[in-house]
Backbone as CSV, one residue per row, in Angstrom:
resi,resn,N_x,N_y,N_z,CA_x,CA_y,CA_z,C_x,C_y,C_z
1,UNK,-191.000,-18.773,-24.583,-190.862,-20.213,-24.818,-190.316,-20.889,-23.573
2,UNK,-190.919,-22.011,-23.190,-190.474,-22.757,-22.014,-190.171,-24.196,-22.434
3,UNK,-188.966,-24.643,-22.187,-188.555,-25.997,-22.531,-189.029,-26.970,-21.474
4,UNK,-189.137,-28.221,-21.853,-189.343,-29.285,-20.883,-187.991,-29.916,-20.579
5,UNK,-187.559,-29.821,-19.329,-186.294,-30.421,-18.932,-186.480,-31.925,-18.811
6,UNK,-185.654,-32.671,-19.529,-185.791,-34.124,-19.585,-184.858,-34.810,-18.595
7,UNK,-185.331,-35.907,-18.026,-184.445,-36.726,-17.190,-183.315,-37.262,-18.046
8,UNK,-182.124,-37.193,-17.508,-180.963,-37.620,-18.269,-180.309,-36.499,-19.042
9,UNK,-180.868,-35.276,-18.952,-180.253,-34.119,-19.606,-178.859,-33.891,-19.038
10,UNK,-177.958,-33.448,-19.898,-176.579,-33.160,-19.494,-176.300,-31.672,-19.682
11,UNK,-175.611,-31.099,-18.700,-175.192,-29.700,-18.733,-173.665,-29.642,-18.747
12,UNK,-173.125,-28.925,-19.719,-171.676,-28.746,-19.830,-171.398,-27.255,-19.947
13,UNK,-170.402,-26.780,-19.215,-170.114,-25.343,-19.212,-168.615,-25.078,-19.256
14,UNK,-168.265,-23.958,-19.854,-166.942,-23.357,-19.703,-165.797,-24.341,-19.948
15,UNK,-165.845,-24.980,-21.103,-164.737,-25.869,-21.464,-163.566,-25.090,-22.045
16,UNK,-163.828,-23.882,-22.578,-162.772,-23.028,-23.128,-161.837,-23.841,-24.022
17,UNK,-162.437,-24.559,-24.960,-161.649,-25.473,-25.792,-160.531,-24.745,-26.537
18,UNK,-159.333,-25.332,-26.450,-158.159,-24.846,-27.162,-157.145,-25.985,-27.178
19,UNK,-155.965,-25.716,-27.667,-154.931,-26.763,-27.683,-154.491,-27.162,-26.287
20,UNK,-154.756,-26.310,-25.288,-154.371,-26.649,-23.909,-155.559,-27.134,-23.074
21,UNK,-156.768,-26.944,-23.570,-157.979,-27.422,-22.876,-158.784,-28.270,-23.858
22,UNK,-158.539,-29.565,-23.850,-159.101,-30.441,-24.889,-160.280,-31.280,-24.383
23,UNK,-160.735,-31.008,-23.160,-161.759,-31.856,-22.547,-163.071,-31.868,-23.335
24,UNK,-163.415,-30.746,-23.952,-164.684,-30.686,-24.685,-164.674,-31.648,-25.870
25,UNK,-163.565,-31.752,-26.560,-163.458,-32.707,-27.655,-163.606,-34.131,-27.141
26,UNK,-162.976,-34.445,-26.014,-163.110,-35.779,-25.421,-164.563,-36.081,-25.082
27,UNK,-165.252,-35.096,-24.519,-166.667,-35.257,-24.163,-167.511,-35.515,-25.405
28,UNK,-167.317,-34.710,-26.445,-168.105,-34.867,-27.669,-167.840,-36.217,-28.336
29,UNK,-166.613,-36.659,-28.318,-166.292,-37.950,-28.920,-166.940,-39.094,-28.149
30,UNK,-167.035,-38.966,-26.819,-167.730,-39.981,-26.020,-169.227,-39.989,-26.328
31,UNK,-169.803,-38.819,-26.557,-171.203,-38.749,-26.976,-171.394,-39.410,-28.338
32,UNK,-170.488,-39.120,-29.241,-170.577,-39.678,-30.591,-170.486,-41.204,-30.571
33,UNK,-169.623,-41.747,-29.709,-169.452,-43.197,-29.587,-170.504,-43.837,-28.680
34,UNK,-171.376,-42.983,-28.092,-172.426,-43.410,-27.162,-171.863,-44.016,-25.878
35,UNK,-170.647,-43.611,-25.537,-170.104,-43.941,-24.221,-170.779,-43.080,-23.160
36,UNK,-171.233,-41.898,-23.585,-172.119,-41.035,-22.798,-173.386,-40.868,-23.622
37,UNK,-174.551,-41.007,-22.966,-175.818,-40.871,-23.695,-176.724,-39.880,-22.990
38,UNK,-177.467,-39.124,-23.769,-178.409,-38.155,-23.231,-179.458,-37.825,-24.278
39,UNK,-180.698,-37.528,-23.856,-181.707,-37.070,-24.821,-181.653,-35.566,-25.051
40,UNK,-180.920,-34.848,-24.172,-180.972,-33.381,-24.177,-179.643,-32.847,-23.641
41,UNK,-179.013,-31.979,-24.416,-177.698,-31.457,-24.041,-177.747,-29.944,-23.967
42,UNK,-177.360,-29.418,-22.816,-177.268,-27.969,-22.621,-175.797,-27.562,-22.627
43,UNK,-175.420,-26.791,-23.637,-174.084,-26.191,-23.697,-174.223,-24.798,-23.102
44,UNK,-173.621,-24.604,-21.931,-173.928,-23.441,-21.106,-173.026,-22.229,-21.356
45,UNK,-172.291,-22.249,-22.461,-171.511,-21.089,-22.843,-170.025,-21.216,-22.555
46,UNK,-169.231,-20.441,-23.297,-167.766,-20.493,-23.235,-167.265,-21.913,-23.493
47,UNK,-167.904,-22.559,-24.443,-167.476,-23.903,-24.813,-166.157,-23.849,-25.585
48,UNK,-165.933,-22.771,-26.297,-164.688,-22.531,-27.019,-163.959,-21.383,-26.330
49,UNK,-162.625,-21.389,-26.403,-161.890,-20.282,-25.803,-162.237,-18.985,-26.515
50,UNK,-162.503,-19.084,-27.801,-163.170,-18.004,-28.528,-163.708,-18.546,-29.847
51,UNK,-164.897,-18.096,-30.188,-165.436,-18.329,-31.526,-166.621,-17.390,-31.739
52,UNK,-166.763,-16.936,-32.976,-167.989,-16.262,-33.390,-168.272,-16.703,-34.810
53,UNK,-169.498,-16.550,-35.232,-169.871,-16.978,-36.573,-169.127,-16.237,-37.668
54,UNK,-168.607,-15.048,-37.348,-167.927,-14.233,-38.357,-166.416,-14.485,-38.426
55,UNK,-165.857,-15.134,-37.430,-164.393,-15.207,-37.287,-163.813,-16.403,-38.029
56,UNK,-163.284,-16.154,-39.210,-162.815,-17.238,-40.081,-161.770,-18.111,-39.427
57,UNK,-160.786,-17.507,-38.757,-159.699,-18.274,-38.149,-160.226,-19.218,-37.068
58,UNK,-161.071,-18.697,-36.204,-161.544,-19.506,-35.079,-162.546,-20.569,-35.533
59,UNK,-163.298,-20.282,-36.574,-164.151,-21.320,-37.160,-163.274,-22.424,-37.754
60,UNK,-162.229,-22.028,-38.442,-161.327,-22.991,-39.081,-160.678,-23.919,-38.060
61,UNK,-160.120,-23.380,-36.983,-159.392,-24.224,-36.032,-160.328,-25.052,-35.152
62,UNK,-161.614,-24.686,-35.138,-162.593,-25.439,-34.338,-163.556,-26.261,-35.200
63,UNK,-163.250,-26.401,-36.480,-164.183,-27.043,-37.407,-164.522,-28.470,-36.998
64,UNK,-163.556,-29.210,-36.464,-163.818,-30.591,-36.064,-164.926,-30.657,-35.018
65,UNK,-164.873,-29.770,-34.034,-165.896,-29.762,-32.989,-167.236,-29.296,-33.534
66,UNK,-167.212,-28.289,-34.399,-168.454,-27.808,-35.020,-169.145,-28.948,-35.758
67,UNK,-168.370,-29.715,-36.497,-168.930,-30.834,-37.270,-169.524,-31.906,-36.363
68,UNK,-168.842,-32.224,-35.273,-169.359,-33.247,-34.352,-170.655,-32.771,-33.703
69,UNK,-170.684,-31.512,-33.254,-171.898,-30.982,-32.626,-173.066,-31.027,-33.608
70,UNK,-172.831,-30.637,-34.852,-173.903,-30.677,-35.843,-174.353,-32.102,-36.137
71,UNK,-173.422,-33.036,-36.135,-173.791,-34.435,-36.333,-174.644,-34.941,-35.169
72,UNK,-174.240,-34.604,-33.949,-174.993,-35.024,-32.763,-176.391,-34.412,-32.731
73,UNK,-176.544,-33.228,-33.296,-177.826,-32.521,-33.228,-178.937,-33.222,-34.012
74,UNK,-178.591,-34.190,-34.846,-179.609,-34.956,-35.567,-180.324,-35.943,-34.644
75,UNK,-179.685,-36.298,-33.525,-180.255,-37.299,-32.626,-180.454,-36.815,-31.192
76,UNK,-179.868,-35.675,-30.861,-179.959,-35.135,-29.507,-180.491,-33.704,-29.588
77,UNK,-181.407,-33.361,-28.717,-181.845,-31.969,-28.616,-180.720,-31.176,-27.940
78,UNK,-180.140,-30.220,-28.658,-179.021,-29.455,-28.116,-179.420,-27.986,-27.994
79,UNK,-179.228,-27.465,-26.795,-179.524,-26.070,-26.490,-178.199,-25.388,-26.168
80,UNK,-177.901,-24.326,-26.883,-176.621,-23.628,-26.704,-176.895,-22.221,-26.184
81,UNK,-176.457,-21.953,-24.960,-176.560,-20.615,-24.388,-175.235,-19.899,-24.628
82,UNK,-175.260,-18.901,-25.484,-174.012,-18.223,-25.816,-173.392,-17.574,-24.583
83,UNK,-172.059,-17.615,-24.528,-171.329,-17.016,-23.419,-170.598,-15.752,-23.840
84,UNK,-169.607,-15.384,-23.059,-168.827,-14.192,-23.389,-167.599,-14.524,-24.240
85,UNK,-167.382,-15.811,-24.523,-166.304,-16.224,-25.428,-166.843,-16.862,-26.709
86,UNK,-168.140,-17.056,-26.809,-168.729,-17.716,-27.992,-170.088,-17.092,-28.292
87,UNK,-170.200,-16.488,-29.474,-171.440,-15.774,-29.794,-171.635,-15.645,-31.299
88,UNK,-172.856,-15.218,-31.665,-173.277,-15.146,-33.080,-173.121,-16.514,-33.753
89,UNK,-173.660,-17.543,-33.103,-173.359,-18.934,-33.467,-174.420,-19.626,-34.309
90,UNK,-175.604,-19.045,-34.452,-176.685,-19.789,-35.097,-176.305,-20.248,-36.495
91,UNK,-175.567,-19.456,-37.230,-175.169,-19.828,-38.598,-174.249,-21.050,-38.606
92,UNK,-173.523,-21.273,-37.511,-172.637,-22.438,-37.421,-173.382,-23.695,-37.018
93,UNK,-174.502,-23.519,-36.304,-175.238,-24.653,-35.740,-176.721,-24.558,-36.108
94,UNK,-177.057,-24.867,-37.346,-178.423,-24.615,-37.825,-179.515,-25.405,-37.115
95,UNK,-179.208,-26.594,-36.593,-180.245,-27.410,-35.945,-180.317,-27.207,-34.434
96,UNK,-179.371,-26.446,-33.874,-179.379,-26.203,-32.442,-180.329,-25.061,-32.090
97,UNK,-180.809,-25.073,-30.852,-181.513,-23.921,-30.304,-180.455,-23.040,-29.652
98,UNK,-180.103,-21.946,-30.316,-179.041,-21.063,-29.845,-179.661,-19.796,-29.250
99,UNK,-179.246,-19.454,-28.030,-179.804,-18.291,-27.352,-178.705,-17.268,-27.072
100,UNK,-178.879,-16.081,-27.610,-177.933,-14.996,-27.379,-178.036,-14.492,-25.934
101,UNK,-177.050,-13.714,-25.540,-177.023,-13.167,-24.181,-178.301,-12.400,-23.877
102,UNK,-178.773,-11.588,-24.840,-179.948,-10.755,-24.582,-181.244,-11.561,-24.495
103,UNK,-181.205,-12.838,-24.891,-182.379,-13.710,-24.774,-182.339,-14.567,-23.509
104,UNK,-181.328,-14.390,-22.708,-181.183,-15.159,-21.480,-181.626,-14.333,-20.282
105,UNK,-182.207,-14.968,-19.248,-182.333,-16.414,-19.093,-183.447,-16.987,-19.965
106,UNK,-183.310,-18.285,-20.234,-184.409,-19.038,-20.798,-185.002,-19.867,-19.655
107,UNK,-186.183,-20.423,-19.889,-186.847,-21.136,-18.808,-187.238,-22.542,-19.238
108,UNK,-187.142,-23.447,-18.289,-187.541,-24.831,-18.496,-188.457,-25.250,-17.356
109,UNK,-189.221,-26.308,-17.599,-190.114,-26.852,-16.587,-189.740,-28.296,-16.298
110,UNK,-189.825,-28.664,-15.040,-189.734,-30.068,-14.658,-190.715,-30.291,-13.514
111,UNK,-191.718,-31.142,-13.775,-192.809,-31.355,-12.816,-193.389,-29.995,-12.441
112,UNK,-193.355,-29.595,-11.173,-193.949,-28.313,-10.789,-192.898,-27.231,-10.574
113,UNK,-191.684,-27.482,-11.047,-190.579,-26.551,-10.836,-190.284,-25.736,-12.099
114,UNK,-189.953,-24.462,-11.900,-189.491,-23.606,-12.987,-187.986,-23.429,-12.846
115,UNK,-187.260,-23.656,-13.942,-185.803,-23.585,-13.933,-185.353,-22.468,-14.867
116,UNK,-184.597,-21.513,-14.350,-184.003,-20.448,-15.163,-182.596,-20.874,-15.555
117,UNK,-182.278,-20.691,-16.836,-180.977,-21.111,-17.348,-180.288,-19.949,-18.052
118,UNK,-179.021,-19.750,-17.761,-178.249,-18.684,-18.395,-176.777,-19.034,-18.326
119,UNK,-176.009,-18.468,-19.261,-174.556,-18.635,-19.142,-174.089,-18.059,-17.814
120,UNK,-174.566,-16.859,-17.487,-174.228,-16.261,-16.202,-173.723,-14.836,-16.280
121,UNK,-173.364,-14.359,-17.472,-172.852,-12.982,-17.579,-173.996,-12.012,-17.857
122,UNK,-175.052,-12.136,-17.069,-176.186,-11.206,-17.133,-176.431,-10.639,-15.734
123,UNK,-177.309,-9.644,-15.654,-177.509,-8.892,-14.411,-176.168,-8.299,-13.982
124,UNK,-175.578,-7.566,-14.907,-174.253,-6.986,-14.732,-174.337,-5.469,-14.868
125,UNK,-173.269,-4.745,-14.498,-173.286,-3.279,-14.632,-173.496,-2.826,-16.077
126,UNK,-174.027,-1.617,-16.238,-174.366,-1.085,-17.555,-173.152,-1.039,-18.479
127,UNK,-171.994,-0.731,-17.923,-170.784,-0.658,-18.740,-170.451,-1.987,-19.395
128,UNK,-170.667,-3.068,-18.663,-170.398,-4.394,-19.222,-171.421,-4.717,-20.315
129,UNK,-172.653,-4.294,-20.125,-173.687,-4.512,-21.144,-173.305,-3.825,-22.459
130,UNK,-172.794,-2.597,-22.365,-172.369,-1.865,-23.568,-171.199,-2.575,-24.231
131,UNK,-170.236,-3.007,-23.424,-169.078,-3.750,-23.944,-169.534,-4.999,-24.698
132,UNK,-170.500,-5.727,-24.133,-170.993,-6.951,-24.764,-171.629,-6.661,-26.120
133,UNK,-172.373,-5.571,-26.219,-172.996,-5.210,-27.495,-171.942,-4.868,-28.542
134,UNK,-170.881,-4.200,-28.120,-169.825,-3.807,-29.057,-169.098,-5.033,-29.592
135,UNK,-168.669,-5.937,-28.700,-167.841,-7.069,-29.149,-168.644,-8.100,-29.935
136,UNK,-169.970,-8.064,-29.812,-170.810,-8.992,-30.561,-171.322,-8.398,-31.874
137,UNK,-170.983,-7.163,-32.137,-171.477,-6.487,-33.332,-170.951,-7.159,-34.588
138,UNK,-171.843,-7.661,-35.405,-171.450,-8.438,-36.580,-170.635,-7.619,-37.572
139,UNK,-171.018,-6.356,-37.780,-170.291,-5.505,-38.721,-168.853,-5.284,-38.260
140,UNK,-168.671,-5.085,-36.968,-167.326,-4.912,-36.424,-166.498,-6.182,-36.618
141,UNK,-167.093,-7.335,-36.356,-166.367,-8.594,-36.494,-166.000,-8.877,-37.948
142,UNK,-166.882,-8.529,-38.862,-166.575,-8.693,-40.292,-165.422,-7.770,-40.693
143,UNK,-165.421,-6.544,-40.181,-164.324,-5.618,-40.464,-162.995,-6.145,-39.924
144,UNK,-163.013,-6.673,-38.700,-161.789,-7.221,-38.116,-161.274,-8.401,-38.931
145,UNK,-162.190,-9.187,-39.485,-161.781,-10.264,-40.391,-161.087,-9.696,-41.624
146,UNK,-161.602,-8.592,-42.118,-161.072,-7.978,-43.342,-159.617,-7.537,-43.174
147,UNK,-159.272,-7.047,-41.961,-157.906,-6.578,-41.724,-157.015,-7.662,-41.124
148,UNK,-157.562,-8.853,-40.947,-156.838,-9.945,-40.283,-155.979,-10.726,-41.289
149,UNK,-155.043,-10.035,-41.932,-154.196,-10.662,-42.947,-153.326,-11.751,-42.319
150,UNK,-153.349,-12.927,-42.944,-152.597,-14.083,-42.424,-152.944,-14.381,-40.964
151,UNK,-154.140,-13.966,-40.575,-154.667,-14.224,-39.228,-153.791,-13.628,-38.127
152,UNK,-153.130,-12.509,-38.398,-152.235,-11.935,-37.391,-152.989,-11.535,-36.119
153,UNK,-154.177,-10.958,-36.287,-154.952,-10.508,-35.132,-155.545,-11.694,-34.390
154,UNK,-156.108,-12.645,-35.123,-156.708,-13.826,-34.499,-155.677,-14.625,-33.712
155,UNK,-154.494,-14.782,-34.281,-153.443,-15.546,-33.586,-152.972,-14.819,-32.330
156,UNK,-152.942,-13.508,-32.393,-152.579,-12.721,-31.209,-153.606,-12.924,-30.092
157,UNK,-154.895,-12.883,-30.457,-155.962,-13.119,-29.475,-155.865,-14.528,-28.915
158,UNK,-155.667,-15.501,-29.805,-155.585,-16.903,-29.383,-154.440,-17.114,-28.399
159,UNK,-153.265,-16.604,-28.717,-152.099,-16.797,-27.853,-152.276,-16.135,-26.496
160,UNK,-152.985,-15.024,-26.477,-153.269,-14.359,-25.204,-154.247,-15.181,-24.367
161,UNK,-155.264,-15.730,-25.029,-156.286,-16.490,-24.311,-155.728,-17.764,-23.679
162,UNK,-154.870,-18.494,-24.401,-154.407,-19.784,-23.864,-153.439,-19.605,-22.695
163,UNK,-152.928,-18.392,-22.502,-152.034,-18.124,-21.368,-152.802,-17.618,-20.149
164,UNK,-154.081,-17.359,-20.326,-154.871,-16.761,-19.248,-155.258,-17.803,-18.201
165,UNK,-155.114,-17.453,-16.938,-155.529,-18.330,-15.837,-157.013,-18.103,-15.563
166,UNK,-157.810,-19.160,-15.645,-159.269,-18.987,-15.525,-159.879,-19.812,-14.396
167,UNK,-159.074,-20.548,-13.652,-159.603,-21.449,-12.622,-159.286,-20.906,-11.233
168,UNK,-160.329,-20.598,-10.478,-160.152,-20.112,-9.107,-161.405,-20.441,-8.304
169,UNK,-161.278,-20.435,-6.996,-162.391,-20.725,-6.104,-162.808,-19.471,-5.338
170,UNK,-164.116,-19.268,-5.215,-164.642,-18.146,-4.434,-164.494,-18.441,-2.944
171,UNK,-164.240,-17.381,-2.178,-164.105,-17.543,-0.728,-165.466,-17.683,-0.045
172,UNK,-166.488,-17.033,-0.598,-167.820,-17.070,0.017,-168.863,-17.355,-1.059
173,UNK,-168.909,-18.597,-1.480,-169.832,-18.983,-2.548,-171.284,-18.806,-2.133
174,UNK,-171.614,-19.098,-0.882,-173.009,-19.039,-0.431,-173.586,-17.629,-0.566
175,UNK,-172.822,-16.615,-0.175,-173.295,-15.232,-0.296,-173.478,-14.848,-1.764
176,UNK,-172.528,-15.278,-2.583,-172.615,-15.028,-4.018,-173.858,-15.680,-4.607
177,UNK,-174.089,-16.967,-4.274,-175.222,-17.710,-4.821,-176.551,-17.113,-4.361
178,UNK,-176.605,-16.686,-3.118,-177.819,-16.052,-2.591,-178.156,-14.796,-3.393
179,UNK,-177.146,-14.006,-3.727,-177.370,-12.800,-4.521,-177.829,-13.153,-5.925
180,UNK,-177.215,-14.171,-6.537,-177.626,-14.587,-7.883,-179.078,-15.062,-7.888
181,UNK,-179.487,-15.798,-6.879,-180.875,-16.261,-6.780,-181.853,-15.094,-6.764
182,UNK,-181.446,-13.997,-6.132,-182.363,-12.849,-5.985,-182.679,-12.183,-7.318
183,UNK,-181.860,-12.410,-8.337,-182.084,-11.789,-9.646,-183.154,-12.516,-10.458
184,UNK,-183.450,-13.744,-10.110,-184.304,-14.591,-10.936,-185.622,-14.885,-10.218
185,UNK,-186.694,-14.983,-10.983,-187.987,-15.386,-10.448,-188.252,-16.828,-10.877
186,UNK,-187.614,-17.773,-10.188,-187.754,-19.185,-10.532,-187.390,-20.032,-9.320
187,UNK,-187.749,-21.303,-9.385,-187.450,-22.216,-8.278,-185.986,-22.645,-8.288
188,UNK,-185.442,-22.773,-9.480,-184.067,-23.236,-9.644,-183.362,-22.313,-10.635
189,UNK,-182.142,-21.970,-10.345,-181.297,-21.186,-11.258,-180.079,-22.032,-11.611
190,UNK,-179.807,-22.145,-12.911,-178.646,-22.899,-13.378,-177.797,-21.969,-14.244
191,UNK,-176.537,-21.796,-13.853,-175.610,-20.939,-14.590,-174.265,-21.636,-14.764
192,UNK,-173.508,-21.149,-15.734,-172.103,-21.508,-15.859,-171.287,-20.292,-15.467
193,UNK,-170.294,-19.942,-16.284,-169.559,-18.680,-16.249,-168.608,-18.523,-15.061
194,UNK,-169.025,-18.949,-13.869,-168.254,-18.636,-12.670,-167.274,-19.742,-12.268
195,UNK,-167.337,-20.885,-12.942,-166.334,-21.954,-12.794,-166.259,-22.527,-11.375
196,UNK,-167.393,-22.594,-10.677,-167.338,-23.048,-9.289,-167.810,-24.492,-9.094
197,UNK,-168.811,-24.919,-9.832,-169.276,-26.293,-9.711,-169.866,-26.611,-8.352
198,UNK,-170.693,-25.699,-7.835,-171.285,-25.890,-6.503,-172.786,-25.620,-6.548
199,UNK,-173.468,-26.075,-5.490,-174.900,-25.841,-5.315,-175.123,-25.025,-4.040
200,UNK,-176.241,-24.311,-4.020,-176.657,-23.591,-2.815,-178.176,-23.639,-2.754
201,UNK,-178.719,-23.954,-1.593,-180.175,-24.069,-1.448,-180.647,-23.213,-0.291
202,UNK,-181.770,-22.513,-0.526,-182.340,-21.661,0.503,-183.836,-21.508,0.283
203,UNK,-184.635,-21.809,1.290,-186.091,-21.608,1.244,-186.709,-22.232,-0.013
204,UNK,-186.385,-23.487,-0.239,-186.919,-24.260,-1.366,-186.483,-23.732,-2.734
205,UNK,-185.468,-22.870,-2.755,-184.886,-22.420,-4.012,-183.463,-22.954,-4.115
206,UNK,-183.067,-23.274,-5.335,-181.778,-23.920,-5.557,-180.977,-23.143,-6.597
207,UNK,-179.713,-22.891,-6.282,-178.783,-22.298,-7.241,-177.742,-23.346,-7.606
208,UNK,-177.563,-23.572,-8.907,-176.607,-24.558,-9.404,-175.608,-23.853,-10.305
209,UNK,-174.352,-23.904,-9.933,-173.306,-23.418,-10.828,-172.625,-24.640,-11.438
210,UNK,-172.778,-24.777,-12.745,-172.238,-25.931,-13.456,-170.710,-25.867,-13.428
211,UNK,-170.033,-26.981,-13.130,-168.567,-26.942,-13.090,-167.963,-26.627,-14.445
212,UNK,-166.830,-25.962,-14.421,-166.074,-25.709,-15.643,-165.452,-27.026,-16.107
213,UNK,-165.730,-27.405,-17.344,-165.196,-28.669,-17.848,-163.673,-28.655,-17.872
214,UNK,-163.081,-27.506,-18.220,-161.612,-27.475,-18.294,-160.969,-27.380,-16.914
215,UNK,-161.622,-26.727,-15.960,-161.039,-26.584,-14.618,-161.282,-27.811,-13.748
216,UNK,-162.487,-28.367,-13.843,-162.895,-29.437,-12.927,-162.958,-30.818,-13.548
217,UNK,-162.907,-30.861,-14.913,-163.038,-32.144,-15.631,-164.359,-32.831,-15.265
218,UNK,-165.416,-32.017,-15.075,-166.714,-32.537,-14.653,-167.834,-31.896,-15.464
219,UNK,-168.961,-32.591,-15.545,-170.182,-32.058,-16.122,-171.331,-32.467,-15.211
220,UNK,-172.542,-32.064,-15.546,-173.699,-32.285,-14.667,-174.794,-33.038,-15.399
221,UNK,-175.349,-34.037,-14.725,-176.485,-34.799,-15.244,-177.711,-34.475,-14.394
222,UNK,-178.850,-34.296,-15.049,-180.101,-34.075,-14.333,-180.901,-35.368,-14.304
223,UNK,-181.184,-35.843,-13.115,-181.989,-37.056,-12.945,-183.026,-36.825,-11.848
224,UNK,-183.730,-35.716,-11.969,-184.623,-35.279,-10.892,-183.891,-34.344,-9.940
225,UNK,-182.569,-34.492,-9.910,-181.684,-33.574,-9.207,-180.407,-33.438,-10.022
226,UNK,-179.591,-32.461,-9.670,-178.396,-32.174,-10.444,-177.199,-32.911,-9.842
227,UNK,-176.608,-33.783,-10.631,-175.533,-34.646,-10.157,-174.256,-34.335,-10.936
228,UNK,-173.201,-34.019,-10.228,-171.917,-33.745,-10.872,-171.208,-35.055,-11.179
229,UNK,-170.690,-35.154,-12.393,-170.091,-36.405,-12.876,-168.707,-36.139,-13.466
230,UNK,-167.774,-37.010,-13.173,-166.408,-36.892,-13.709,-166.394,-37.276,-15.187
231,UNK,-165.643,-36.513,-15.969,-165.512,-36.833,-17.385,-164.732,-38.133,-17.547
């Protein structure tokens, strides 16, 4: 399946929403009030500090955002690329196009250009691939819910996550971006995950790393080119 990338599309990545990173809620509320408008919204993964369709506690504490996203999906085409902090989401977002890690990259077209889109935690060592399969296993997550009396385990995970430092800058982004481009067969590569918010261009190929909403307070608008915009 190949999407048509629309002018005015918005890309948001790595908001890691929690009580200490509230930018994603602010963004969604601006969309709801039409202070920000778009025909097409790409949620590039790690939008929540953690959530899965099976995790009762994390669904409960994020219900307000889930409801707003579902409300927006009646009028906006929303594409959600699952990340390493948010997965097994289709049951939470029935009208969204949700793509699991193993279905990424997905591809879009704009004029004569092919655009590859992914959260970014792909083309990784085999050990990480195995880890990803384990933590996304629905049966395991249901079991963890079963032993999560009074949400003791979920609260422990939550408290650990909100103390984690996730914002840093790469020393050699160009070398990194060049390597990422080599993994994809497309004219443009768009990823989140790495929290850099930079572009790199080489031989008519473009690598775009969408800024982290919580680190940079920025998102990206596509208007024939990718433009970084302050929230």
